[in-house]
N, C-alpha and C positions, 0 to 999 in steps of 0.2 A: 504494500500500500504506500503510495507516494504522499508526501506531506501536502497539506492544504496550501492553496496559493497565498493566503495571508501569512502563513508560517514561513514560506519561502521568502516573501517580501520582508518579514521581520528579520530573518536570518541575514539577508543582504544588508539591511539597514544596520544591524549590529556589527557586521563584518566591516562595513565601510566607515562607520563613525564610532570610534572607541571612546567618545566623550561620555561623561557621567549623565548628561541630560538624555542622550539617546538610550542609554541603559535604563534609566529611570522610566522612560516612556515604554520601553520594551517590557520591563517588569510589570507595569500597570496593565499593559495589553495582555500579557500572559496570565496574570492573576485574574483579570476580568473574564477571560475565556475559561480558565479553570474553575471560576466561581459561578458558571452559568446555572448550576443546580443548587446553589446555596439558598436555603429556604428563608428568604428575607422579604417581608411584606413591603410593597411600594409606599404605603403610608409611613412606615418606619424609616425608610430611606429619605422620603421628603422631609420629615420632621428633623432628622439628624442633619440633613443638608442645610436646612434653614439655620439651624444653630451654628453649623460650621461656617456658613456665609457671614454670620455676625462676627465670628472670630477673624475671618479674613478681612472684613471691613475694619474691625478694631485694630488690626495690625498694619493698616496702611491701605495699599492699593488692592481692592478686591478683584481686580482684573489680572493680577500677576499670576504666574503659574503656581500649580500646587506642589508643595514640598512633602515628600513622604515622611519627613520628620517634623513638619510644621504643626502648629497648634490645631489648625482646622482639620487636617487629615487625621491626626492622632485622636482628636476628640470624637470625630465621626467613627473611627475604627473602634474606639473603646465603647462607644454607645451601642454599636450594632453587634459587637462580638458576643457570641454564646458558644458553648461547647459544640452543639450540633452544627452551627454554622461553620465554625473552625474546622471541624472534621469533614464537612462537605467540601470545603475549599481544598483541604489536604488530599482528599480522594480525587478531586478534579486535577490537581497537580500530578498525581500518580498517573492518571489517564493521559494527561498532556505529555508527560515524559516519553511515553511510547510514540506519540505522534511526532515528537521532535527528534527521534532517533535519526542519526546521520547528519544532523544539522548542528555543528559544534557550538556555535554561539548561542543559539536558542536552547540547546540541551544544557549548556552550562548555566544559563539564566534560570531555567526551570529547576535544575539541581540546586542552585543557590536559594531559590524560593522554598524548596522542599526542606532545606536545612536551616531555614530562618523563618519559622512560622509567623513571628511577629511582623517581620518585613512583608511577608506574603499577605498577611491580613491588612496591613496598612496600604499596600499596593492595590488590593481589592477595593478597599474603602475609597482610595483616591479615584479609582475608576468609576465607582458609583457616584462620587461627588462631582466628578467632571461631567458625567452624563446628566446629572440633575442640573448643574450650572449651565450646561449647553442647552438644556430643554427649557430654560426660563423664557427665552424669546418665542418659543413655540406656543405659549399659552395665550 
């Protein structure tokens, strides 16, 4: 089975740009895909995102990029984390590891997320927050 097109694109991106910003985006993408089956209610995400947006605004420019270690992402991650959700994300990473076989950069990133569950959870929360913030204009 060959890797999905998005995974091949991510592999190319990670291979071409070894910067920390590219890696952070890659981690968020991987955690978001791995977290597709995480049982989180949309209302819970919206509520946590509203509070995270207040933290972004209090910190200065709410339009700046999200930081995996920043207050907004950390607060959202802490608010949404439960044992069942964490376990679902970890299982998604295991599944994703097999899809990334043969792609050294993507495999390394997935492996890193598997061995750093806190970072994986923050990356997942950052993806949820980015999705919510992106959807603000759609309402």
